[in-house]
C-alpha positions, -999 to +999 in steps of 0.1 A: -570+533+517-553+505+505-554+475+518-518+462+535-508+427+521-494+408+546-475+373+542-475+352+574-444+331+578-457+303+602-494+306+598-503+276+613-486+284+646-500+302+675-492+337+665-500+330+629-534+317+636-542+349+658-527+370+632-555+358+610-581+363+635-570+402+639-570+403+597-603+389+595-614+415+621-600+440+596-607+430+563-610+468+550-574+470+563-553+440+555-556+411+531-536+381+528-508+377+500-492+347+515-491+320+539-463+294+550-463+265+570-431+237+576-455+206+582-497+213+589-508+208+556-543+204+564-543+236+586-525+255+556-549+240+529-582+252+554-566+288+561-559+294+524-596+286+514-608+310+536-582+339+531-575+334+495-538+346+493-520+348+461-496+320+470-491+296+499-455+277+510-450+243+527-418+235+541-423+200+540-416+188+502-435+157+511-466+175+513-467+194+484-488+174+461-516+176+492-517+211+491-512+215+453-539+191+446-565+211+467-550+247+463-541+247+426-573+251+412-581+281+433-556+301+415-535+298+444-497+291+435-480+262+459-444+261+467-425+238+486-392+236+504-370+260+521-355+274+494-386+286+483-396+302+518-367+327+511-376+335+476-414+339+483-401+364+511-385+387+487-418+390+466-425+429+458-461+421+463-457+418+499-463+454+520-450+435+555-442+400+563-449+388+599-418+368+606-437+337+629-415+307+618-404+291+653-366+289+660-333+296+641-358+285+609-371+319+607-335+337+601-331+333+564-368+343+553-364+373+577-332+385+562-347+381+527-377+402+534-352+430+547-330+428+522-361+433+494-369+464+517-402+449+531-411+458+566-409+430+588-436+424+619-410+400+641-424+372+662-393+353+657-369+361+689-347+336+677-335+353+646-322+384+666-310+362+694-287+339+665-278+368+644-293+401+658-263+423+649-264+417+612-304+415+607-307+451+625-273+462+606-290+449+575-324+471+584-307+501+591-288+497+554-321+493+537-339+515+563-366+486+570-389+491+598-383+459+620-418+460+640-416+440+676-444+416+681-434+400+714-455+417+741-430+427+759-409+444+729-440+458+716-444+475+749-410+492+750-416+501+713-447+520+727-432+533+754-404+548+734-431+568+707-419+601+712-391+597+735-355+605+723-338+572+726-307+590+741-328+599+770-334+560+780-319+547+810-326+512+811-358+487+801-373+463+826-386+435+805-416+417+828-420+382+833-449+360+849-425+333+862-441+308+843-460+275+860-429+270+884-428+305+900-414+297+936-403+259+929-369+246+939-349+223+921-363+191+943-395+196+927-383+208+889-364+173+888-396+157+883-413+178+863-430+162+830-441+183+796-479+182+807-468+204+839-447+225+821-472+232+792-495+248+818-489+283+815-509+303+839-514+338+817-503+332+784-520+313+752-489+300+732-472+273+713-454+242+730-417+255+725-423+292+741-445+277+767-413+253+779-390+283+771-412+304+799-414+276+823-375+274+825-373+311+822-352+307+790-379+330+768-370+355+791-333+355+786-337+353+750-361+383+752-330+403+769-309+392+739-338+404+715-340+434+732-303+440+734-301+440+691-339+454+685-336+485+706-297+489+704-289+488+743-260+481+761-267+445+782-261+464+814-294+484+803-315+454+804-332+442+835-359+412+840-385+412+870-410+386+881-449+398+876-469+373+880-503+389+868-488+399+830-507+432+832-478+453+830-458+438+797-426+458+802-413+493+811-387+518+800-368+542+825-357+576+819-326+594+825-347+618+847-361+588+868-393+585+855-410+554+840-435+543+812-454+510+809-473+494+786-505+476+807-530+453+792-547+414+796-523+393+785-536+386+747-512+382+719-536+396+697-530+435+706-496+434+698-501+417+666-526+441+656-500+467+667-472+458+645-498+451+618-512+482+615-484+507+629-488+531+630-520+532+636-540+522+663-571+501+656-602+497+674-611+461+685-634+448+709-608+427+730-618+423+763-604+454+784-583+451+815-600+466+853-584+478+879-614+467+901-605+428+890-567+433+905-563+440+941-526+440+935-500+438+909-466+423+927-433+423+915-400+401+925-365+391+915-359+364+893-346+333+906-317+326+886-302+302+913-331+275+905-338+288+870-304+289+856-312+292+817-317+328+827-285+332+838-270+311+811-286+340+788-275+367+805-241+359+803-241+349+766-258+384+760-228+400+778-202+375+763-215+383+727-200+365+693-215+334+687-224+323+722-263+331+720-261+313+688-249+282+702-272+287+733-303+292+710-291+258+691-290+239+721-320+249+737-341+242+710-325+205+706-335+200+744-368+214+744-377+193+712-364+162+734-382+174+767-415+178+748-409+137+736-399+127+772-364+120+764-349+143+788-356+156+824-367+192+830-332+198+850-313+185+822-323+207+800-297+233+816-269+208+816-267+203+780-276+238+771-241+245+797-219+218+782-227+227+746-217+263+752-184+251+769-181+224+736-183+249+708-154+272+701-160+312+704-160+332+678-157+369+688-170+386+652-189+358+632-201+362+598-236+350+587-220+318+576-203+314+608-240+313+627-251+288+602-222+265+609-221+271+648-262+262+648-252+229+632-225+221+657-240+230+685-273+210+673-252+180+666-234+180+700-265+189+720-281+156+702-252+134+711-255+145+747-295+139+746-288+104+734-265+098+762-290+106+785-315+079+804-341+090+822 
């Protein structure tokens, strides 16, 4: 069997690092064709020396010389900048792109890969949140598989295998509730980044961990599910499941439910996506019912965690609303991680930004880029005016 040549866009982030662990555990199935990073040149160099890709791309052009000086003599091509990211994503030598660049920046390389006809393992939910209509329409036109890597969407994908989509009644995304489950605004007003970064179940990057704490992540995942699976907004629900054992569920027209279960470990959905349609054996820890006396569920508190309510509204409204929301959210999370804004103030900035940016019912790709920039600028102005 020929090895599948994988390009990891965002190899120095949490998903990228774990993907390389999966690849290292299956050297007979995978090889690394491309690695990319935005800023972390040291780790990118270390990864390249170990996995020997055909090429690497460092997003920061200032770090090009540092990377090239080490890797050029090793026969590894070195490129730099956002344009290079997009160009390399279209290489025909790549068998699958793992799209794991954080945030809006992942959109252009992902679209480039799809236009080339390369299957995509999608870990960057913002790509579909921002421009899911265009991305999935392009994938259908090019007949390109888009395999979800998010644990919830991987769960839905797995539950749908062998099922006619016409028989789906709704999907139910599970959420752990994050580190502040059950807390109220009088507690959250004093929350700092160190508290918010303590996720009870998952090992993830800083941005997504903050999104989990505000429940924005679950809102983003609802919008992602809408486009990934072609669902109507009213057919997508969220339930709080603190143990993070059931990763999501699909309910069918006869009332039956399928759930995908397992320990909270991102390497499982990463491996499933990279190996699809095969299931690959591994030595990951196994779930045992003996270790869990109960699995519990409750409704999300959208009055306290208003980011989820904002995202649900954006999903229903459509147009450029989710794009604007995502841009504002990326800005406020960046500011919160630098102690420039309070936990509850993140929601206020997002709401004000959505209200400010004009609504576009049927945006073009150019419109999405313009709205993203305008939303970031407005959110930055609001953040700069905040004193904490």
